Each structure stands twice: as C-alpha cells, then as structure tokens.
N, C-alpha and C positions, 0 to 999 in steps of 0.2 A: 303570509299575506292573505291567502284565499281562505275565507271562512265557510263559504257555501256556494253551491251552484243552483241557480234558479232558472225556471222558464222565463224567457224575455217578457212574456205577457203576465207574469205573476203579480205585478203591481205597477203603478204609475211612478216614473222616476223623474227627478228634477231635470229640466232641460240642460242645465249647465253640466251635469254629469254625462249626459248623452253626447253633448257637443264635444266634450273632452275626449271621450272614447272614440268617437268617429271623426275626429278633427283631421286626421291624415287621409284616411279613406282611399278612394280609387280615383283615377282620372275622370274628368267630367264626361268624356265620350262613352264611358262604360255603360251609361244609361240609354244609349242609342240603339240597343238591341230591341227591335220592335216585337219580336216573338216573345221575349222575356216579359215585356209589358203586358202581353195578353194572358200570361200564366202566373205571374208572380203573386198577384192578389190571392188567388185560390191556394197557391202553395203556402203562403203565410198563414192563411186561415185554417187550412186543413191539417197542416203539419206543425202546428205551434209547439207541440211537445218535443220537437227536434230543433227548437230555436232556444239556445241557452245563453246565460250570462254568468260570469264568474264575479263574485262579490267579495270585496275586502272587508277587513274588520271595522271599517268606518261606514259600511253599508253603501259603498261606492262601486259601481261596475267597473272592472278593470280589463275585461276581455269578453268577447262574444263570438259565438260560432253557431252555425245552423246547417241543416241538411234536409234531404227529402228521401222518401222510401221508393224503391222501384223493385220490379221483378227482374232478376238477372240470372242467367244459367252458368255463370262463372267463366265463360269463354271470352277472351279479350276481343275477339272479332264481333261479338254481339253487344259490347258496351255501347251506350249512347255515343253520338259523335262528340259530345262534350257537355259543358254546363247547361246550355240552352235545351238540348234534347233531353237531358236528365230531368229538367223541370217539366217538360212536355210529357215525358213518359210517366212521371210520378202523378201528375194531375189527371191525365187521361186514364192511367191505371186505376186511380181511385174512382173515377166516374164509371169505369167498366167493371168495378169490383174485382180487380186482379189482386191476388194476395202478394204483397211485397215480401222480399226476403233479404234486401240489401239496402244499407244506408249509403247515400251519396253525400259526402261532406261537401257542401257548396261554398263555404267560406269561413274564415276566422279572422278576427281583428283584435288588436291589443292597443290599449292607450299608449300613444307614442312615447311619452316620457318613461314608460315602464317596459319598453322593449329590451330584450336581452336577459330577462329574468326567468325565462322558461314558461311564460304564461301562454304562449301560442301552443306549446306542447301540452300543457295542462288542459287547454280548450279542446284539443283533438282527443285527448284521453277521455274527457267528459262526454264527448259525442260518441265515442266508441262504447263506453259503459251504457249510455242511454240506448244505443242500438241493441246491445245484448239484452237489456232489461225489457225492451219492447218486442223481442223476438226476431230481430233482424240479424241474420247469421253472418252476413258479409258486410264489409265496409270498404268503400272505394272513394277516391277523390279526384276530380279534374283540377290538378294543381296549377295555379298561375305562377310560373317561375319569375320571381321578382327581378333577378339579374338579367333576364332575357331582353329587357329594354335596352341594355348596353350592346346587344348584338342583334338588332332587328333584321339584318340581312341573312343571318344564319338560320337555316331550316330547323324547326323544333326537333325533328328526328335526330339531327346532329347535336344540337345544344344539350338535349337531355342525356347524352352519353358522356359529356364532359365531366371529368372527375378530378379530385385533388389527389395528392400523394397518399392520403389515408384511405383512398377507395371510395369515399363519400362524394356525392355530387358537388360540382362547382357551385351550383345555385343554392343559396341558403334556405329557401323555403322547401325545396325538395329534400335538403339535408334534414330539416326538422322532422319531416315525415319518415325519412329513413331511420333516424335515431329512435323512432318509436316502433321500428320493425317493418315499416312499409317498404314495398318494392315497386319498381317501375313496371307497368304493364305495356303501355303503348303510347304513342303520340296522339294528340287530339288537335290537328292543325287548324281546324275550323270550329273550335269550341263555342265561339260566339261570333255573330256577324253584326257589325254596327253600321248603320247607314244614316246619311243626312245630306242636306244640301251643301253646296260649296261654302255658302255663308255660315252655316252652322258649324262646319268643320273648322273654318277660320276662327270662329269664336271659341270653340272648344280647345283649340290648340294654340291660339295666339299667333298663328302663322298666316301667310298670304300664299295662295296657290295660283300663280299667274297663268300656268299652262296645265293641260291635261298630263297625267303621268303618275308615277309612284313616288311617294314622299316618306321620309323618315319623320316621325312626329314625336313630341315629348311624351314619355311614358308608354309609347307604343311598343308592343312586343314583335310586331311585324310592320309591313308597309301599308300606308294608306293609298288607295288608288282613286285619283280624281278624274272625273269626266265633266268637262264643261258643256258638252253637247247635250247631256242628260241632266246637268246641274245636280250631280250626285257624287258623294264620296263613299267608298266602301272599304271597310277595314275588318279583316278576319283575325280574331285573337286566338293564338295557339295556347293550349294547355298540355299537361302531361298526366295521363291516367296512372294512379298509383293504388295499390291494394294493401290494406292494413291487416288482413288475416287470410 
C-alpha cells in the first residue's frame, strides 16, 4: 500500500484527502492547552523535516506522524514532564542553539478506515529512520494510551503496568510501540494541562456541570475538575514515556 514517505509540507494536498486522514482525530478539548498554542507554530515551522506522511499508490496520504528534537541525557528523571514540555524544550533549545540528540515522537494518526493494517507501526518506523538520518541518536515518545479513557479513575502509574497474558501491555497503542521494541520508561501524569471556562467545557464535552467537583468526561483519560467560583475547568492528560532505542 505504501509507495513513499514524504514531508508533510512537500506539496499541497487536496482538502478531501486531509479531511479523511484526520477525520477521527482527538477530542475537541485537546486544543485547550494554552502553552502548546504558544509553541506549536514555531515547532511546525522549525522542525518540518520531522513531520511526515505515508502516501499510497494512488498518491493519497494514509498516515501521518511528527516529532520534535530535544537534548536529553538518557535518564528517565530528566525527561520532559510530557508532550507540552517536550515542545517547549525543543523550541527553546533551538532558540538557545542547544544541540539536540533525541527525537520526541509527538503523535501519529492513520486514516480511520485503514486502521489495523500496520500503518501506525510503519509511521513510527519512518520517524525512527528520519531521526537516525538527521543525527538524533535516541527516540522517545509520550504515548497517549487510547484505552485509558475506559479507566479514568485509575492512576496512569497503575494503568501502564497492566498487561495481557502474552506479557504485552493491555493498552493497544502502548502495544504498538512495544512490538517495535520500545519499552516503558516512566509515567507522565501531567503531560498536558487543558483549561477553559465552564461554558467551554460544557461545549467541548456535551455535558452540564451543575456543581463544582471532579467529573468523568467523554474521551478523557483522567478527571476534569470544575470550579464555579473561578469559572474554570482544569484537566490534566496523562501519558506514558516510552523509549525506542
């Protein structure tokens, strides 16, 4: 199916192709990380060579993945706190002329109708090859465990240890990384922090929050905390740090 791998910015693509690829995407509240908004533009511009698409034999993109480069000493305790801090470290490292040695895989997505065909794994492998080709010796990822939304009350430190009889993780996205040789390094309980007004959270979730307190929300990996006195909802998204080499 895959005939080539291209940089995402290699050419202009028909809107209908991009809509199909990104049709499933992430929950709407994922864009409510204010710190990400401050850094994502520079990350996309400066690290476009680490933003890839897999193209099929009809010239249609079927998967996409991207990452950012950081300097990391290889110790789990000195990893970024998660996805957001990885962006910050990459952008500020570029501004301060810090030489990067590590690729942080920030995300990968597959056309929904083509899931289950190994395209996610191929995307991760393409990013790893790109890392090697650009002199990045290490590859890590703050993995967003897709099954965690079924267990929002379970701490990520507990969830990431759950495994099947074959020894692989219960979570399918963690398993995809494991099958490529990646191993779990540590939990990232506050990989991202999303904030918004109560009205915004009601719109994003389709729920009503009559009182202050903690709520289970659709597609949430942890609880949303609502405060009516400050008119604010705060949600911290947990990830799992994994290392690919």
